[in-house]
C-alpha positions as CSV (number, residue, x, y, z in Angstrom):
1,M,7.9,60.2,-26.4
2,D,9.8,60.2,-22.8
3,E,12.4,57.4,-23.2
4,G,12.3,56.4,-19.5
5,K,8.6,56.0,-20.2
6,S,9.1,53.9,-23.1
7,P,8.0,50.0,-24.0
8,K,11.7,49.5,-24.5
9,T,12.9,50.9,-21.3
10,S,10.6,48.2,-19.5
11,R,12.2,45.7,-21.3
12,C,15.5,46.7,-20.2
13,I,14.7,47.1,-16.4
14,L,13.2,43.6,-16.7
15,E,16.3,42.0,-18.3
16,A,18.5,43.6,-15.9
17,A,17.0,43.5,-13.1
18,Q,16.4,39.3,-13.6
19,R,20.1,39.0,-14.8
20,L,21.3,41.0,-11.5
21,F,18.9,39.2,-9.3
22,A,20.2,35.9,-10.6
23,L,24.0,37.0,-9.8
24,H,23.6,38.9,-6.6
25,G,20.3,37.8,-5.1
26,Y,17.4,40.3,-4.4
27,H,19.2,42.1,-1.4
28,G,22.7,42.5,-3.1
29,T,20.9,44.1,-6.4
30,S,20.2,47.8,-6.2
31,I,17.8,49.9,-7.8
32,R,21.1,52.1,-8.7
33,D,22.6,48.8,-9.8
34,I,19.6,48.3,-11.9
35,V,19.0,52.0,-13.7
36,H,22.9,51.6,-14.1
37,A,22.9,48.6,-16.1
38,C,20.3,50.2,-18.5
39,G,21.4,53.8,-18.1
40,V,18.2,55.3,-17.3
41,S,17.4,57.3,-14.2
42,N,15.9,55.9,-10.7
43,A,12.3,58.1,-12.0
44,A,12.2,56.0,-15.2
45,L,12.3,52.6,-12.8
46,Y,9.7,53.9,-10.2
47,Y,7.9,54.8,-13.7
48,H,7.2,51.3,-14.7
49,F,8.0,49.7,-11.3
50,E,6.3,50.9,-8.0
51,S,8.9,49.4,-6.1
52,K,12.0,47.0,-5.9
53,Q,9.9,44.3,-5.0
54,N,7.3,44.5,-7.2
55,L,9.6,44.8,-9.7
56,Y,10.8,41.4,-8.4
57,F,7.7,39.8,-9.0
58,E,7.5,41.1,-12.4
59,V,11.0,39.4,-13.1
60,L,9.2,36.1,-12.0
61,R,6.0,36.4,-13.5
62,Q,7.9,36.9,-16.7
63,Y,9.7,33.7,-16.0
64,V,7.0,31.7,-15.4
65,A,5.1,33.0,-18.7
66,A,8.1,32.3,-20.9
67,A,7.7,28.7,-19.7
68,V,4.7,28.2,-20.0
69,E,5.1,29.6,-23.8
70,R,7.9,27.1,-23.8
71,L,5.9,24.0,-22.2
72,Q,3.1,25.2,-24.7
73,Q,5.1,25.2,-27.8
74,A,6.2,21.9,-27.2
75,D,2.9,20.7,-27.3
76,T,2.1,20.1,-30.9
77,G,-1.8,18.7,-30.0
78,R,-0.8,16.1,-32.0
79,G,0.0,12.1,-31.5
80,S,-0.7,10.1,-28.5
81,Y,-1.3,11.8,-25.2
82,R,1.6,9.8,-24.0
83,S,3.7,11.3,-26.6
84,R,2.4,14.9,-26.0
85,L,2.9,14.6,-22.2
86,G,6.3,13.3,-23.1
87,S,7.4,16.0,-25.2
88,V,5.9,18.7,-22.3
89,A,7.9,16.9,-20.0
90,L,11.2,16.7,-21.7
91,A,10.7,20.8,-22.4
92,Y,10.3,21.1,-18.5
93,A,13.3,19.4,-17.8
94,R,15.3,21.1,-20.2
95,L,14.1,24.1,-19.2
96,I,14.9,23.7,-15.4
97,L,18.5,22.8,-16.0
98,E,19.2,25.9,-18.5
99,S,17.6,28.1,-16.0
100,Q,18.7,26.6,-12.8
101,N,20.8,30.0,-11.5
102,V,17.7,32.4,-12.0
103,L,14.7,29.9,-10.9
104,Q,17.6,28.9,-7.5
105,T,17.8,32.8,-6.7
106,L,14.6,33.7,-7.5
107,V,12.7,30.7,-5.4
108,R,15.1,31.5,-2.5
109,D,14.9,34.5,-2.6
110,M,11.1,34.9,-2.4
111,G,11.3,33.1,0.9
112,Q,12.9,36.6,2.0
113,F,8.9,38.2,1.8
114,D,5.8,38.0,3.6
115,Q,4.4,34.7,2.5
116,A,0.9,36.1,2.4
117,D,2.3,38.5,0.1
118,V,3.6,36.1,-2.1
119,V,0.5,33.9,-2.1
120,R,-1.5,37.0,-3.2
121,K,0.5,38.5,-5.9
122,L,1.4,35.0,-6.9
123,S,-2.0,33.2,-6.8
124,D,-3.5,34.3,-10.6
125,W,-0.4,32.9,-12.5
126,S,1.5,30.2,-10.1
127,G,-0.4,27.7,-11.3
128,Q,0.1,27.8,-14.8
129,V,2.6,25.2,-15.1
130,P,0.6,22.6,-13.6
131,A,-2.5,23.9,-15.6
132,T,-0.4,23.0,-19.1
133,I,0.0,19.4,-17.9
134,G,-3.2,19.2,-16.4
135,T,-5.0,20.4,-19.7
136,I,-3.5,17.7,-21.6
137,L,-4.5,15.3,-19.1
138,E,-8.5,16.1,-19.0
139,E,-8.5,16.0,-22.8
140,G,-6.8,12.5,-22.6
141,I,-9.2,11.3,-20.0
142,A,-12.1,13.0,-22.0
143,A,-10.6,11.1,-25.3
144,G,-10.7,7.9,-23.2
145,E,-7.0,7.2,-23.6
146,L,-6.2,7.9,-19.8
147,R,-8.0,6.8,-16.8
148,P,-10.3,9.6,-14.9
149,L,-7.6,10.8,-12.3
150,P,-7.8,14.0,-10.7
151,A,-6.0,16.2,-13.6
152,R,-4.4,19.1,-11.3
153,R,-3.0,16.4,-8.6
154,T,-1.7,14.1,-11.2
155,A,-0.1,17.2,-12.9
156,M,2.1,18.2,-9.7
157,L,2.6,14.3,-9.2
158,I,4.2,14.6,-13.0
159,L,6.0,17.7,-12.3
160,G,7.6,16.3,-9.1
161,M,9.1,13.5,-11.0
162,I,10.1,15.9,-13.8
163,N,12.0,18.1,-11.1
164,A,13.6,14.9,-9.2
165,I,15.2,14.1,-12.4
166,A,16.3,17.1,-13.6
167,G,17.4,18.0,-10.1
168,S,19.4,15.0,-10.0
169,R,21.2,15.7,-13.0
170,L,22.6,19.2,-11.5
171,H,25.0,17.2,-8.8
172,V,25.9,14.0,-10.4
173,Q,27.3,13.4,-14.0
174,P,24.4,11.1,-15.3
175,E,25.0,7.8,-16.9
176,N,22.2,8.1,-19.6
177,T,20.4,10.8,-22.0
178,L,17.7,13.2,-20.7
179,E,15.8,11.8,-23.1
180,E,16.2,8.4,-21.9
181,D,15.9,9.2,-18.2
182,M,12.2,11.2,-19.0
183,D,11.5,8.1,-21.7
184,L,11.5,5.9,-18.6
185,A,9.7,8.6,-16.3
186,M,6.7,7.7,-19.2
187,D,7.0,4.3,-19.1
188,V,6.7,4.2,-15.5
189,L,3.7,6.6,-15.5
190,F,1.6,4.6,-18.1
191,E,2.8,0.7,-17.5
192,G,3.5,1.3,-13.6
193,I,6.2,-0.8,-12.2
194,A,4.2,-4.0,-11.1
195,V,4.5,-6.9,-13.6
196,P,0.9,-7.6,-15.6
197,T,-1.0,-10.1,-14.1
198,Q,-1.6,-13.1,-16.6
199,T,-5.0,-13.9,-17.2
200,V,-5.8,-17.9,-18.1
């Protein structure tokens, strides 16, 4: 088998591209940089990926796929739906903190492409992260543990809350652990902030 056409070469190209895009951005990374990092030819790269832009979107797709897999692993399918959501929320917050450089660079560079092209390329898998949380919500609603709210929209609100908590930790030294902050988020989500009304 031609080494340039092997799955190993494809993996090397993807890993090098992700690393270099994160370090230098899309425009700061050349095809030459990527193939040099893998020790392959330009032809090998173009065999696996039609263009640098396609390679960029594949890097982003792989990132989302890895994130979804990690969230799915965090959901054991056991326990209350509150505890399941808490586990997935904590895993997502940790993922944001661990991959902040890669994520920030990829999202920033996404704005440099034609937005219609971005929507077309990402439409099949950009909703996978909220869908992971949405599935837990739908199961909780069906089981009668959760109120019948629109699962997709509620999932997006939960993700926004997690993003805010994780994002704040990137800029200031937190007083509490991430676990404590996520426990508070789950308390607010499930208990609300209003004092329960007393029934006579």
